[in-house]
C-alpha positions in Angstrom: -7.1 -15.8 -7.5 -5.9 -19.1 -8.8 -2.2 -18.4 -8.5 -0.4 -17.5 -5.3 -0.4 -13.7 -4.9 3.2 -13.8 -4.0 5.4 -16.9 -4.9 8.6 -18.2 -3.4 10.8 -17.0 -6.3 9.5 -13.4 -5.8 9.9 -13.6 -2.1 13.5 -14.7 -2.5 14.1 -11.4 -4.4 12.2 -9.4 -1.8 14.5 -10.8 0.9 17.3 -8.5 -0.4 15.4 -5.3 0.2 12.9 -3.6 2.5 10.7 -0.5 2.7 12.7 2.6 3.6 11.6 5.5 5.7 12.7 8.8 4.2 13.4 10.3 7.7 13.9 9.2 11.3 10.6 8.9 13.1 9.3 8.1 16.5 7.9 4.6 17.0 7.8 1.8 19.5 10.3 -0.8 20.6 10.8 -3.8 18.5 11.4 -2.8 14.9 14.5 -2.3 12.8 14.5 1.5 12.4 17.1 3.7 14.0 17.0 7.1 15.8 19.9 9.1 17.2 17.8 10.5 20.0 17.7 7.4 22.2 21.2 6.2 22.9 23.1 3.5 21.0 22.7 -0.2 20.1 24.2 -1.5 23.2 21.8 0.3 25.5 19.3 -2.3 26.7 15.6 -1.3 26.8 13.2 -4.2 27.0 12.2 -7.8 26.1 9.6 -9.1 23.7 8.6 -12.7 22.7 10.5 -14.2 19.9 9.0 -14.1 16.4 9.9 -16.0 13.3 12.7 -14.0 11.6 14.3 -12.6 14.7 18.0 -12.8 15.3 18.4 -15.9 17.5 21.6 -14.4 19.0 19.3 -12.0 20.9 17.4 -14.8 22.8 17.7 -14.4 26.5 18.4 -18.0 27.8 17.9 -17.0 31.4 14.3 -16.0 30.7 13.8 -19.2 28.7 14.9 -21.3 31.7 12.3 -19.5 33.9 9.3 -19.3 31.5 10.1 -21.9 28.8 9.4 -19.3 26.2 11.8 -17.5 23.9 12.3 -13.8 24.5 14.7 -11.5 22.7 16.5 -8.4 24.0 15.5 -5.0 22.6 17.7 -1.9 22.6 16.8 1.8 23.0 17.6 2.9 19.4 15.4 0.3 17.7 11.9 1.4 16.8 8.9 -0.5 15.4 7.1 1.5 12.8 3.5 0.9 11.7 3.0 0.6 7.9 -0.5 1.2 6.7 -1.3 -0.1 3.2 -4.6 1.3 1.9 -6.1 -0.4 -1.2 -9.0 1.2 -3.1 -11.8 -1.3 -3.2 -13.9 0.4 -5.8 -15.2 -1.5 -8.9 -12.9 0.4 -11.2 -9.9 -1.3 -9.6 -10.8 -4.7 -10.9 -14.5 -5.7 -11.0 -14.1 -6.3 -14.7 -10.4 -6.1 -15.4 -8.9 -9.1 -13.5 -5.3 -8.2 -14.6 -5.6 -4.8 -12.8 -7.2 -6.5 -9.8 -4.4 -9.1 -9.5 -1.7 -6.5 -10.0 -3.2 -4.4 -7.1 -3.5 -7.3 -4.7 0.0 -8.6 -5.5 1.5 -5.2 -5.0 -0.3 -4.9 -1.7 1.1 -8.2 -0.6 4.7 -7.4 -1.8 4.7 -4.1 0.1 3.4 -5.9 3.1 6.2 -8.4 3.0 8.8 -5.6 2.7 7.3 -4.1 5.8 7.2 -7.2 8.0 10.8 -8.0 6.9 11.8 -5.0 9.0 9.7 -6.3 11.9 7.3 -3.4 11.5 3.6 -3.6 12.3 1.6 -3.8 9.1 -2.0 -3.2 8.4 -3.9 -4.1 5.2 -6.8 -1.7 4.8 -9.4 -2.1 2.1 -11.2 1.2 1.4 -14.9 0.4 0.8 -17.6 3.1 0.6 -16.8 5.5 3.4 -14.8 3.3 5.7 -11.6 1.1 5.8 -12.0 -2.6 6.4 -9.0 -3.9 8.4 -8.4 -7.1 6.6 -6.0 -8.9 8.8 -5.5 -7.0 12.0 -2.0 -5.8 12.8 0.5 -8.2 11.1 3.9 -8.5 12.6 6.5 -11.1 11.5 6.7 -13.4 8.5 4.6 -16.2 9.9 1.7 -13.8 10.5 2.2 -12.4 7.0 1.9 -15.8 5.3 -1.3 -16.5 7.3 -2.7 -13.1 6.0 -2.2 -14.0 2.3 -5.3 -16.2 2.3 -7.4 -13.2 3.2 -5.7 -11.0 0.7 -6.4 -13.6 -2.1 -10.2 -13.2 -1.4 -10.3 -9.4 -2.0 -13.0 -8.3 -4.4 -13.6 -4.9 -6.0 -17.3 -4.1 -5.9 -18.2 -0.8 -4.6 -17.8 2.9 -5.1 -15.1 4.2 -2.7 -14.9 7.6 -1.1 -11.1 7.8 -0.3 -11.5 11.0 1.7 -14.3 9.6 4.0 -12.6 6.2 4.3 -9.4 7.6 5.7 -10.9 10.4 7.7 -13.0 7.8 9.5 -10.0 5.8 10.7 -10.3 5.1 14.4 -6.5 5.3 14.9 -4.6 7.0 12.1 -1.4 6.9 14.0 1.0 9.7 14.9 4.5 10.1 13.6 5.0 6.4 13.6 5.4 5.2 10.0 4.4 5.0 6.3 1.0 5.2 4.7 0.7 3.9 1.2 -2.4 4.5 -0.9 -2.9 2.2 -3.9 -5.7 3.4 -6.2 -6.4 4.4 -9.8 -7.4 7.8 -8.4 -10.2 7.9 -11.0 -12.6 9.3 -8.5 -14.6 12.4 -7.6 -13.6 11.9 -4.0 -11.4 14.6 -2.5 -8.5 12.2 -1.9 -6.2 15.2 -1.4 -7.9 15.9 1.9 -7.2 12.3 2.9 -3.5 12.7 2.2 -3.4 16.0 4.2 -5.1 14.2 7.1 -2.4 11.6 7.1 0.3 14.3 6.8 -1.3 16.2 9.7 -0.8 13.1 11.8 2.9 13.2 10.7 2.6 10.0 8.7 4.9 9.6 5.7 2.8 9.1 2.5 3.4 7.3 -0.8 0.8 7.2 -3.6 0.7 4.4 -6.2 -1.6 4.8 -9.1 -2.5 1.7 -11.1 -4.1 2.0 -14.5 -5.0 -0.7 -17.0 -3.7 -0.5 -20.6 -7.2 0.3 -21.7 -7.4 3.3 -19.4 -4.0 4.5 -20.6 -4.7 4.0 -24.3 -8.3 3.2 -25.1 -8.9 1.7 -28.5 -12.6 2.4 -29.3 -14.0 3.6 -32.6 -17.3 4.8 -33.8 -20.6 4.5 -31.9 -19.9 3.1 -28.5 -21.7 2.7 -25.2 -19.4 3.2 -22.3 -20.7 1.6 -19.1 -19.3 2.8 -15.8 -18.5 -0.3 -13.8 -19.6 1.6 -10.6 -23.0 2.6 -12.2 -26.1 1.4 -10.4 -28.0 0.4 -13.5 -28.2 1.0 -17.3 -29.9 4.3 -16.7 -27.2 5.7 -14.5 -26.0 9.0 -15.9 -22.4 7.8 -15.6 -23.0 5.5 -18.6 -22.5 7.3 -21.9 -23.4 6.8 -25.5 -20.6 8.3 -27.7 -19.5 8.5 -31.2 -15.8 8.2 -30.6 -13.6 10.1 -33.0 -9.9 10.9 -33.2 -10.6 14.2 -31.5 -12.4 12.4 -28.6 -9.4 10.1 -28.3 -6.9 12.9 -28.2 -9.1 14.9 -25.7 -9.2 11.8 -23.4 -5.4 11.4 -23.6 -4.9 15.1 -22.7 -7.4 14.8 -19.8 -5.7 11.7 -18.4 -2.3 13.4 -18.7 -3.6 16.5 -17.0 -5.0 14.4 -14.2 -1.7 12.7 -13.6 0.1 16.0 -13.7 -2.3 17.3 -11.1 -1.5 14.4 -8.8 2.2 14.9 -9.4 2.0 18.6 -8.6 0.0 18.0 -5.4 2.5 15.4 -4.2 5.4 17.7 -5.1 3.8 20.5 -3.1 3.5 18.2 -0.1 7.0 16.6 -0.4 5.6 13.1 -1.0 6.2 10.5 -3.7 3.9 9.5 -6.5 4.2 6.7 -9.1 1.8 5.8 -11.9 2.1 2.3 -13.3 0.6 0.2 -16.1 -1.0 -3.0 -14.7 0.3 -5.0 -17.7 3.9 -4.4 -16.6 5.6 -6.5 -13.9 5.5 -5.6 -10.2 9.3 -6.3 -10.2 9.8 -3.4 -12.6 8.1 -1.0 -10.2 9.8 -2.3 -7.0 13.3 -3.0 -8.3 13.1 -0.1 -10.7 11.2 3.1 -9.8 10.9 2.5 -6.0 14.5 1.5 -5.7 15.7 4.4 -7.7 13.7 6.8 -5.5 15.0 5.3 -2.3 11.6 4.1 -1.1 13.0 0.5 -1.0 16.6 -0.4 -0.4 
């Protein structure tokens, strides 16, 4: 990507908000989430080394005089969550359509920044084939986030992705310790619903974000057309299709796409999780400061 995936002007807007957990959850010391089960804010719990963005008023100067390192005080009711950001690495997400690819990567980065603002642990996971590639390790703090952006800028979309297998093969899915966001077009034969249920079984909160290009939402093809699947192996792949596109075909496609999105919505509603479908030609700001803020997923 030639441009920064997340520029200073956008970051200044993100500084006013952060990802919001819909319920109180168990985590680890060091974050900015609250739980009533473990005392109050004046109850001391532990120390950890200072990270960029921490409140300097919490620095323990006695420890600094002994170790010549900065440590901050932690309290019992502060919990560090682990945000998992899963990005679909399949070819349909951007091998051909760069606008869709850049939207997906910038959204990934923006959500990551909102997570590290709360001093939560953040993992950027690229789903490739039947596994998840951990792109940057566990990122904590703004300095580590900025270092990770160079890796995010190099993301490519090349393969066919099995969302179910990729998530079920996670070594450590976590347990009741944060939010899992899946970013995909969900144009797949993979049983992604089973992957969501797997995360819910591990008591993760889940958010689904569907990204579709304008061409996928409203295709403008007429007459005889060869539709090549960007994930097809070669020209003879059965996923490639020769069609004579008529108005009836167009209307049937629109109906099928609408039914597909309704199926995702119904599934998410049955599980009590949130789902948003966005057009990659619209601004990320519209999604974050519009839909996600209205739903309470960011505040």
